[in-house]
C-alpha positions as semicolon CSV with decimal commas, in nm:
position;residue;x (nm);y (nm);z (nm)
1;M;-0,019;-0,014;-0,015
2;R;0,108;0,327;-0,060
3;I;0,003;0,600;0,191
4;D;0,025;0,979;0,187
5;L;-0,101;1,154;0,503
6;H;-0,036;1,510;0,480
7;T;-0,160;1,704;0,156
8;H;-0,347;2,032;0,074
9;S;-0,618;2,166;-0,171
10;S;-0,748;2,447;-0,259
11;V;-0,983;2,506;0,031
12;S;-0,656;2,616;0,194
13;D;-0,346;2,662;0,046
14;G;-0,315;2,416;-0,240
15;T;-0,397;2,449;-0,614
16;E;-0,607;2,175;-0,695
17;N;-0,960;2,154;-0,565
18;P;-1,052;1,862;-0,341
19;A;-1,169;1,623;-0,659
20;E;-0,869;1,705;-0,862
21;L;-0,617;1,656;-0,580
22;L;-0,789;1,266;-0,525
23;T;-0,731;1,229;-0,881
24;T;-0,371;1,319;-0,874
25;A;-0,337;1,082;-0,587
26;R;-0,510;0,779;-0,761
27;N;-0,292;0,855;-1,079
28;A;0,017;0,843;-0,876
29;G;-0,074;0,524;-0,750
30;L;-0,164;0,616;-0,394
31;D;-0,408;0,379;-0,200
32;V;-0,492;0,622;0,082
33;V;-0,439;0,988;0,091
34;A;-0,507;1,240;0,366
35;L;-0,674;1,584;0,316
36;T;-0,534;1,805;0,578
37;D;-0,605;2,167;0,472
38;H;-0,504;2,435;0,722
39;D;-0,742;2,512;1,000
40;T;-1,068;2,386;0,791
41;T;-1,279;2,069;0,727
42;A;-1,458;2,265;0,444
43;G;-1,318;1,989;0,210
44;W;-1,436;1,693;0,381
45;A;-1,751;1,657;0,199
46;L;-1,651;1,778;-0,135
47;A;-1,331;1,499;-0,101
48;E;-1,642;1,239;0,017
49;A;-1,832;1,297;-0,287
50;A;-1,559;1,300;-0,557
51;R;-1,334;0,994;-0,397
52;P;-1,239;0,799;-0,678
53;A;-1,335;0,391;-0,640
54;G;-1,049;0,202;-0,473
55;L;-0,888;0,523;-0,310
56;T;-0,929;0,547;0,073
57;V;-0,943;0,896;0,203
58;V;-0,847;1,012;0,570
59;P;-1,045;1,337;0,673
60;G;-0,796;1,546;0,874
61;M;-0,655;1,893;0,896
62;E;-0,338;2,075;1,001
63;L;-0,377;2,303;1,283
64;S;-0,159;2,616;1,320
65;C;0,007;2,623;1,648
66;R;0,281;2,777;1,881
67;W;0,515;2,608;2,135
68;F;0,621;2,849;2,409
69;P;0,958;2,811;2,534
70;D;1,052;2,946;2,897
71;D;1,315;3,198;2,782
72;Q;1,274;3,226;2,423
73;P;1,002;3,375;2,176
74;P;0,729;3,110;2,087
75;I;0,811;2,878;1,785
76;S;0,573;2,799;1,510
77;V;0,455;2,417;1,499
78;H;0,186;2,247;1,309
79;L;-0,013;1,966;1,420
80;L;-0,156;1,718;1,198
81;A;-0,528;1,604;1,327
82;Y;-0,690;1,278;1,198
83;L;-1,025;1,160;1,206
84;F;-1,184;1,369;1,498
85;D;-1,551;1,476;1,516
86;P;-1,573;1,812;1,333
87;T;-1,879;1,938;1,514
88;H;-1,701;1,899;1,844
89;P;-1,786;2,268;1,994
90;S;-1,470;2,364;2,126
91;F;-1,252;2,248;1,837
92;A;-1,497;2,389;1,589
93;A;-1,487;2,749;1,777
94;E;-1,121;2,737;1,766
95;R;-1,106;2,659;1,435
96;G;-1,322;2,947;1,342
97;R;-1,127;3,166;1,554
98;L;-0,771;3,048;1,347
99;R;-0,965;3,120;1,034
100;D;-1,070;3,472;1,134
101;E;-0,704;3,548;1,231
102;R;-0,577;3,433;0,898
103;L;-0,816;3,685;0,726
104;Q;-0,712;3,966;0,961
105;R;-0,355;3,900;0,915
106;G;-0,395;3,885;0,530
107;E;-0,568;4,194;0,498
108;R;-0,296;4,369;0,713
109;I;-0,012;4,226;0,473
110;V;-0,233;4,322;0,173
111;T;-0,293;4,685;0,308
112;A;0,082;4,740;0,381
113;L;0,197;4,632;0,052
114;A;-0,065;4,842;-0,157
115;A;0,060;5,127;0,061
116;D;0,384;5,098;-0,084
117;G;0,288;5,071;-0,440
118;Y;0,224;4,689;-0,499
119;P;-0,049;4,629;-0,706
120;V;-0,235;4,392;-0,480
121;V;-0,617;4,446;-0,384
122;W;-0,734;4,241;-0,063
123;E;-1,120;4,192;-0,227
124;E;-0,968;4,034;-0,554
125;I;-0,791;3,781;-0,341
126;V;-1,019;3,685;-0,112
127;E;-1,269;3,618;-0,413
128;R;-1,024;3,413;-0,576
129;S;-0,967;3,195;-0,251
130;E;-1,343;3,090;-0,346
131;G;-1,434;3,083;0,022
132;G;-1,134;2,865;0,146
133;V;-0,901;2,967;0,402
134;V;-0,687;3,260;0,294
135;G;-0,312;3,230;0,359
136;R;0,040;3,384;0,234
137;P;0,040;3,157;-0,053
138;H;-0,267;3,295;-0,173
139;L;-0,089;3,680;-0,128
140;A;0,224;3,523;-0,325
141;R;0,026;3,414;-0,618
142;A;-0,150;3,757;-0,643
143;L;0,220;3,934;-0,635
144;V;0,311;3,663;-0,921
145;E;-0,005;3,746;-1,120
146;A;0,080;4,099;-1,065
147;G;0,429;4,049;-1,221
148;V;0,597;4,167;-0,893
149;V;0,799;3,830;-0,860
150;E;0,830;3,526;-1,084
151;S;0,670;3,245;-0,862
152;V;0,522;3,179;-0,513
153;D;0,888;3,079;-0,361
154;E;1,038;3,441;-0,471
155;A;0,743;3,598;-0,307
156;F;0,850;3,419;0,004
157;A;1,151;3,446;-0,026
158;T;1,145;3,856;-0,054
159;L;0,840;4,018;0,074
160;L;0,636;3,744;0,280
161;H;0,904;3,586;0,467
162;H;0,905;3,614;0,866
163;R;1,180;3,914;0,850
164;S;1,027;4,105;0,590
165;P;0,875;4,436;0,698
166;Y;0,540;4,304;0,555
167;Y;0,526;3,983;0,795
168;V;0,263;3,986;1,029
169;A;0,228;3,721;1,297
170;K;-0,063;3,506;1,386
171;V;-0,209;3,463;1,735
172;D;-0,213;3,079;1,691
173;T;-0,303;2,781;1,976
174;D;-0,094;2,651;2,224
175;V;0,050;2,303;2,092
176;R;-0,079;2,135;2,422
177;E;-0,444;2,312;2,390
178;G;-0,421;2,217;2,039
179;I;-0,336;1,875;2,117
180;A;-0,586;1,824;2,409
181;L;-0,857;1,968;2,164
182;V;-0,808;1,697;1,883
183;R;-0,805;1,441;2,148
184;A;-1,113;1,577;2,299
185;A;-1,258;1,541;1,971
186;G;-1,174;1,175;1,912
187;G;-0,864;1,250;1,696
188;V;-0,518;1,151;1,624
189;P;-0,266;1,442;1,688
190;V;0,040;1,434;1,480
191;F;0,328;1,665;1,528
192;A;0,415;1,785;1,144
193;H;0,761;1,804;0,997
194;G;0,884;1,893;1,341
195;L;1,272;1,909;1,264
196;A;1,212;2,111;0,935
197;T;1,524;2,321;1,005
198;K;1,495;2,465;0,673
199;R;1,195;2,662;0,747
200;G;1,333;2,792;1,056
201;R;1,349;2,773;1,415
202;V;1,245;2,418;1,547
203;V;1,170;2,278;1,918
204;G;1,369;2,030;2,099
205;D;1,275;1,681;2,235
206;D;1,204;1,831;2,549
207;A;0,895;2,004;2,386
208;I;0,793;1,674;2,194
209;A;0,850;1,492;2,549
210;A;0,581;1,762;2,692
211;M;0,350;1,728;2,382
212;A;0,341;1,370;2,431
213;Q;0,255;1,378;2,789
214;A;-0,032;1,614;2,689
215;G;-0,162;1,345;2,468
216;L;0,054;1,359;2,118
217;L;0,016;1,031;1,929
218;G;0,244;1,052;1,632
219;L;0,543;1,196;1,456
220;E;0,554;1,275;1,114
221;V;0,884;1,141;1,042
222;D;0,945;1,102;0,669
223;H;0,879;1,457;0,524
224;P;1,033;1,616;0,208
225;D;1,198;1,865;0,457
226;H;1,338;1,645;0,683
227;A;1,710;1,571;0,611
228;P;1,832;1,190;0,658
229;H;1,990;1,247;1,013
230;E;1,686;1,437;1,102
231;R;1,441;1,162;1,021
232;A;1,666;0,929;1,183
233;H;1,656;1,132;1,499
234;L;1,278;1,184;1,493
235;R;1,226;0,791;1,438
236;G;1,428;0,721;1,756
237;V;1,229;0,968;1,936
238;A;0,885;0,797;1,789
239;A;1,052;0,484;1,929
240;E;1,144;0,588;2,263
241;M;0,817;0,797;2,327
242;G;0,566;0,505;2,209
243;L;0,442;0,690;1,907
244;I;0,297;0,648;1,567
245;V;0,543;0,706;1,266
246;T;0,388;0,881;0,943
247;G;0,529;0,979;0,635
248;S;0,364;1,230;0,350
249;S;0,424;1,447;0,090
250;D;0,261;1,767;0,219
251;Y;0,145;1,847;-0,111
252;H;0,028;2,179;-0,234
253;G;-0,054;2,114;-0,590
254;T;0,204;2,392;-0,843
255;N;0,247;2,624;-0,505
256;K;0,550;2,356;-0,417
257;Q;0,778;2,117;-0,654
258;T;0,717;1,805;-0,421
259;P;0,502;1,558;-0,589
260;I;0,235;1,360;-0,430
261;G;0,348;1,031;-0,259
262;A;0,708;1,159;-0,238
263;C;0,693;1,025;0,108
264;T;0,452;0,776;0,232
265;T;0,343;0,585;0,581
266;D;0,394;0,222;0,690
267;P;0,071;0,040;0,665
268;A;0,115;-0,102;1,002
269;Q;0,167;0,230;1,144
270;F;-0,129;0,364;0,942
271;E;-0,333;0,097;1,129
272;A;-0,236;0,217;1,450
273;L;-0,348;0,533;1,334
274;L;-0,677;0,448;1,218
275;D;-0,734;0,215;1,600
276;A;-0,670;0,540;1,750
277;G;-0,921;0,768;1,610
278;I;-1,282;0,761;1,709
279;G;-1,440;1,113;1,610
280;S;-1,480;1,020;1,237
281;A;-1,406;0,750;0,973
282;P;-1,208;0,708;0,659
283;F;-1,398;0,745;0,334
284;R;-1,347;0,430;0,147
285;D;-1,526;0,130;-0,049
């Protein structure tokens, strides 16, 4: 079995709608794919309706979180949540807050860019998002379309990175609170790309241990942004702490160069994840 447990559709910051994403997964020879858009479950029903025969779709989400060290600034971390109950009141409320936070942040960035003469219009960006979660990739694509930069990568490297004067931080969920919310909704929380040092600051093993104590159930080990030594380290941490090990592409369509299925999850680990999730069920034959 080929299993990819981390992909994004146009409902958040991918470029393919859920139906197109599932077709891509099927054509790539995947047997299982998880839909994990940022801070929203809006693509779940679309994915269930469009699922090709023979493809199992795992409903999930990627939750924007923060780790708060005692003596350093907060560190951005992402939490993959699988098979949770989307109607759980507390978790639904937090997802709504995060989506509002993304909208306010995006508008502030675009307002600052426009004030300095960059030809971007907030209302047009929102309209092109088709009701999905607006994030920096939407702003990056607007900059590409306006001819300001040649690619989404260039937009992030110049105008949208975290040291840019236009950058605006989000008020994300404390990761231990996020873990508690996922577990309360019957879901499986997995720490996403935890040692992707190329993305910026990462947490240490002490933070992962604290997450495990708070109810974390898995680590995303095999990820395109993890170097071989980082994967080996995380695999050892997962073994020591008794955590599920996952692998995935973090596919975003043409917003990133990584193909779907670039990294995959071992079937036995996938079965452990299925056994742990009680809030919802995979879409399958």
